[in-house]
C-alpha positions, 0 to 999 in steps of 0.5 A, a space after each residue: 500500500 505504501 509503495 502504491 501511494 509512493 508511485 501515485 505521488 511520483 506520478 503526480 509530481 511528474 505531471 506537475 513538472 510536465 505541465 510546468 514545462 509545457 507552460 514555459 514552452 508555450 509562453 513565447 507563442 502565446 506572447 507572440 499572439 498577444 503582440 500580433 493582435 495589439 494595435 500600434 495606436 488606439 483611441 483611449 477613453 478620453 478620445 486621445 490617440 495613444 501608442 501602445 507599450 508592449 514592454 509594460 509590466 504587468 501587460 494588462 492582457 484580458 482574453 475575455 475582454 479581448 484586450 492586450 496591453 490595455 488596448 482593444 485587440 485587432 486582426 488588422 495587423 495580419 491584413 496590414 502585413 500584406 499591404 506593407 510588404 509583398 507577403 503573398 509573393 514571399 509565401 509563394 517563394 517559400 512554398 516553391 522552395 520547400 516543395 521542390 527541395 522536399 520532392 528532390 530529397 525524397 527521390 534522390 535520397 531514396 535512390 542513393 539509400 537503395 544503392 548503398 543498401 543493396 547494390 554492389 560496386 567498388 569501394 561502396 563502404 568507403 564512399 558511404 563513410 565519405 558521405 557520412 564524414 561530411 556531416 561533421 563539417 559545419 554548414 558555414 564551411 560548405 556554403 562558401 564553395 556552394 555560393 561560389 558555384 551558384 555565382 559562376 552559374 548565374 543562379 543568384 536571385 533565382 529559384 534554381 539557386 535556392 533549391 539546386 544545392 539542397 535537392 539531396 542531403 546526407 542525413 536523408 541518404 543515411 536514413 533511407 539506407 538504414 530503412 532499406 537495410 531492414 527490409 528482407 532480401 528475400 523480397 528482391 530475390 523473389 522478384 528476381 526469380 519472377 523475371 523482374 529487373 532491378 528498376 522494376 523491383 525498386 519502383 514497383 515493389 521496394 519503393 511502395 514499402 518505404 512510405 513510412 520512411 519517406 513520409 518522415 523524411 519529407 516532414 523533416 526536409 519540408 520543415 527545415 526548408 520552410 524555416 531556412 534562413 541562411 541559404 536564402 540570405 546568401 542567394 537572394 538580394 531582390 525583395 521579390 525573391 525573398 522567402 518568409 524568413 528573409 522577409 521578416 527582417 523588413 519589419 526590423 528598422 534601424 531605430 525601431 522594430 514594428 513588433 506587432 507586424 513582425 509577430 503577425 507575420 511570424 504567426 502566419 509562418 508558424 501555423 502551417 508548420 504546426 498543422 503539418 506536425 499535428 497531422 503527421 506527428 506519428 511519422 515525425 516521431 517514428 522517424 527517429 526509430 526508422 533511422 536506427 533500423 538494424 543495418 
């Protein structure tokens, strides 16, 4: 009985810690929403137009009255973002960048992973170890030659310059190889006995079996590309070619930051990622297991 009571107290303590951690983690997100719904100025009870101090404490937030920082809440900031900057074009650029990179990684990483898992060619393990060794190189080191190549090819400020260097990643190659290594070889042997070529076996038999791994990889790649900042910063200098993460800098002036507009834009950038994560969280979590399949 004492042991059962002790277990119950431990469970309660664990829940309290988890709930506290959850509140701390979600606080910045809720704060961003509050700032995004705060007007730049408002008319007070005396009929005077006054500015809003979002740094004041206590903040004077009332959800039931729809007031933030003692000012009436508004959704106008979300509309103003589209008027101030070409936000719709930035959304299009980001969608093209993320979708093309994701499709490229799914196709090329799966091909490379299958080659390293099943095909026999000279120095296969050596080349695979060389690929893995590149993971130890900081991205900043690899960006210098990548940028020089894009300049030489005239791909700066183009969609090609954004997504061509990102069409395959070593992490995806390793992940898909590990998944293929876990599949029974007898499946391919049976297909070979039936007269199927290696191309037919791959596309019609093996590839449909990799849907869980490919779903997990696509989520990783899409979310990483959607939130990418450094590579678009190097590749784009024209405003019409900016991605969403690049465009946020427009609200950061030399002497003043328009926090209401920046937070509204940030919320709109974040919501698609939250929706994707909630919809595919099982594949996202299982991807950690997939990468560790016996090889």
